[in-house]
C-alpha positions in Angstrom: 39.0 38.6 18.8 38.6 36.7 15.6 41.8 35.8 13.8 42.5 34.0 10.6 46.0 32.6 10.0 47.8 32.4 6.7 51.3 31.8 5.3 52.6 34.3 2.8 55.4 33.3 0.4 58.2 35.8 -0.1 60.9 34.7 -2.5 59.8 31.1 -1.9 60.2 31.5 1.9 57.3 31.3 4.4 56.2 34.4 6.3 53.5 33.5 8.8 50.7 36.0 9.2 47.5 36.4 11.1 44.4 38.5 10.5 42.9 40.4 13.5 39.2 41.1 12.8 39.0 43.5 15.8 41.7 45.9 14.4 41.1 44.9 10.7 44.9 44.4 10.2 47.2 41.7 9.0 50.1 41.0 11.4 53.3 39.3 10.2 55.9 37.3 12.1 58.9 39.6 12.7 61.3 36.7 12.9 60.2 35.3 9.6 60.7 38.7 8.0 64.1 39.0 9.5 65.0 35.5 8.3 64.1 36.4 4.7 65.9 39.7 4.7 69.1 38.4 6.3 68.9 35.2 4.2 69.0 33.2 7.4 67.6 29.6 7.2 68.3 28.7 10.8 65.3 29.9 12.9 67.3 30.3 16.1 69.9 32.5 14.4 67.2 34.6 12.9 65.7 34.9 16.4 69.1 35.9 17.8 69.5 38.5 15.1 66.1 40.0 16.1 67.0 40.0 19.8 70.2 41.9 19.0 68.3 44.3 16.7 65.7 44.9 19.3 68.3 45.9 21.8 69.9 48.4 19.3 66.6 49.9 18.3 65.6 50.4 22.0 68.9 52.2 22.6 68.3 54.4 19.6 64.8 55.3 20.9 63.0 53.7 18.0 59.3 53.0 18.4 59.5 49.9 16.2 59.9 47.5 19.1 57.1 49.0 21.2 54.8 48.8 18.2 55.4 45.0 17.9 52.7 42.7 19.5 52.7 39.1 20.5 50.2 36.7 19.0 50.1 32.9 18.9 51.4 31.5 15.5 51.8 27.9 14.4 55.4 26.7 14.7 57.2 23.9 12.8 56.3 21.4 15.5 52.6 22.0 14.8 52.0 23.9 18.1 51.1 27.5 18.6 53.5 29.8 20.5 53.5 33.5 21.3 55.5 35.2 18.6 56.6 38.8 17.9 54.3 40.2 15.2 53.9 43.6 13.6 51.5 45.3 11.2 52.5 46.3 7.7 53.5 49.9 8.7 55.8 48.6 11.5 57.3 46.0 9.2 58.2 48.7 6.6 59.9 50.6 9.4 61.7 47.5 10.5 62.9 46.8 7.0 64.6 50.2 6.9 66.6 49.2 10.0 68.1 46.0 8.4 71.2 46.5 6.2 70.5 43.8 3.6 70.5 43.7 -0.2 67.1 42.0 0.1 65.7 45.0 2.0 66.8 47.5 -0.7 63.9 46.9 -3.0 61.5 47.6 -0.1 63.4 50.8 0.7 63.3 52.0 -2.9 59.6 51.2 -3.1 58.8 53.1 0.1 60.7 56.1 -1.2 58.8 56.0 -4.5 55.4 55.8 -2.7 56.4 58.7 -0.5 57.4 60.8 -3.5 54.2 60.0 -5.3 52.1 60.9 -2.2 53.8 64.3 -2.1 53.1 64.8 -5.8 49.5 64.0 -5.3 49.2 66.5 -2.4 50.7 69.2 -4.6 48.5 68.3 -7.6 45.4 66.1 -6.7 44.7 65.4 -10.4 47.8 63.2 -10.4 46.2 61.1 -7.7 43.0 60.7 -9.7 45.0 59.6 -12.8 46.9 57.0 -10.8 43.7 55.8 -9.2 42.1 55.2 -12.7 45.3 53.4 -13.9 45.1 51.1 -10.8 41.5 50.2 -11.3 42.1 49.6 -15.0 45.0 47.3 -14.2 42.8 45.4 -11.8 40.3 44.7 -14.6 37.4 47.0 -13.6 35.2 48.3 -16.4 35.3 52.0 -17.3 31.6 52.4 -16.4 32.3 51.1 -12.9 35.4 53.3 -12.5 33.5 56.4 -13.4 30.9 55.4 -10.9 33.6 54.8 -8.3 35.2 58.2 -8.9 31.8 59.9 -8.5 31.3 58.1 -5.2 34.7 59.5 -4.0 33.5 63.0 -4.8 30.2 62.4 -3.0 32.0 61.0 0.0 34.3 64.1 0.1 31.4 66.4 0.1 29.9 64.5 3.0 33.2 64.5 5.1 33.6 68.3 4.3 30.1 68.8 5.7 31.0 66.7 8.8 34.1 68.8 9.3 32.1 72.0 9.2 29.7 70.6 11.8 32.6 69.6 14.2 32.5 65.8 13.6 35.9 64.4 14.4 37.9 62.2 12.0 38.4 58.6 13.0 35.9 57.1 15.4 33.1 59.6 14.9 33.4 59.3 11.1 33.3 55.5 11.5 30.2 55.7 13.7 28.3 57.9 11.3 29.4 55.8 8.3 28.1 52.7 10.1 24.8 54.5 10.8 24.4 55.4 7.1 25.4 52.0 5.8 23.2 50.1 8.3 20.2 52.3 7.4 20.4 51.7 3.7 21.8 48.2 3.4 20.7 46.6 6.6 24.3 45.8 7.6 27.0 47.9 9.3 30.4 48.2 7.6 32.0 45.2 9.4 29.0 43.0 8.7 28.9 44.1 5.1 32.6 43.3 4.6 32.1 39.9 6.2 29.1 39.3 3.9 31.5 39.8 0.9 34.3 37.9 2.6 36.6 40.9 2.7 39.3 41.7 5.2 41.5 44.8 4.5 40.0 45.5 1.1 38.0 48.6 0.6 34.2 47.9 0.8 33.3 50.4 -1.9 35.8 48.8 -4.3 33.8 45.6 -3.9 30.3 47.0 -4.5 28.3 46.5 -7.6 27.1 49.5 -9.6 23.8 49.4 -7.9 25.3 49.1 -4.4 27.5 52.1 -5.2 24.6 54.1 -6.5 22.6 53.5 -3.3 25.6 54.2 -1.1 26.1 57.5 -3.0 22.4 58.3 -2.6 22.6 57.7 1.1 25.7 59.9 1.6 24.5 62.7 -0.8 21.1 62.8 1.0 22.8 62.9 4.4 24.9 65.9 3.2 21.9 67.8 2.0 19.9 67.1 5.2 22.8 68.2 7.2 23.2 71.5 5.3 19.5 72.3 5.9 19.2 71.1 9.5 22.6 72.4 10.7 23.2 69.9 13.5 25.1 71.2 16.5 25.8 68.0 18.4 27.2 64.5 17.4 23.8 63.0 18.4 22.1 65.3 15.9 24.6 64.3 13.2 24.0 60.6 13.9 20.2 61.1 13.6 20.7 62.8 10.2 23.0 60.0 9.1 20.3 57.6 9.8 17.7 59.7 7.9 19.9 59.9 4.8 20.6 56.2 4.9 16.9 55.3 5.5 15.9 57.2 2.3 18.3 55.1 0.3 17.2 52.0 2.2 13.6 52.6 1.2 14.8 52.8 -2.5 16.7 49.5 -2.0 13.5 47.8 -0.7 11.5 49.1 -3.7 14.1 47.8 -6.1 14.1 44.4 -4.4 10.3 44.3 -4.5 10.2 45.0 -8.2 13.1 42.7 -9.2 12.7 40.0 -6.7 16.5 40.1 -6.1 18.6 41.2 -3.2 20.6 44.4 -3.9 23.3 43.8 -1.2 25.5 41.2 -2.9 27.9 38.8 -1.3 30.1 38.9 -4.5 33.4 40.8 -4.2 35.4 42.4 -7.0 37.8 39.5 -6.9 35.0 37.0 -7.6 33.4 39.2 -10.3 36.7 39.5 -12.1 37.3 35.8 -11.8 33.9 35.1 -13.4 34.6 37.6 -16.1 38.0 36.0 -16.9 36.3 32.6 -17.1 33.8 33.9 -19.6 36.6 35.5 -21.7 38.4 32.1 -21.7 35.2 30.3 -22.7 35.3 28.1 -19.6 
């Protein structure tokens, strides 16, 4: 299990965190979060608060405690100790259990996100508009955004086709996506993300225009082959996923042969935007 440690700053206070490559999640120190929200400087008092809170949550039948894990985090003495940690979803649930003025902004934000999600379910166009606004704020070009929105449409057509053929969401989706990605790019999804130095970030959000186009070609081709071949088993769906990805993979190889450049880039959106800002500043 590959892990990368980091320290996040929240209101100038340290919150220890650790990345778990196996689950592709960030985990945060529960005691550090409790210390920030209760404005407690003393580590032992924050630990005592968490112990009391754990007892209360258990009595109430809350799942928050059972969803916490234990991982080794660096302590003030420079040594690593097993520490209660939780992923972001569990941390949000924990925040709602702490009566603190500092927790209130989190609670307001969670309620806002929930309301927006309900709005998007009732009117999907709202979700598309918000998505465009988010990409623009992050500095993506309008050309790239249009390409990205098209890729979402292509992906939706593919998953609809998978649903029709009895493919299960979750693990089976992931296996077929891996098959397509490996066939066209030469890397599975985890390898591709590692190549771009990504963790929780969305892989497609970090593709170049050409990478996006080839990924769309692979998925659209898989959809069309599936419609014609009408697979009845998961094994047949996997074979078709490989076929769709291979067609795009052959196109990638032809492009590389003509240009002399690798299509699969190690550059992430963050790096591209940093380079763009440097050029704008004339550095």
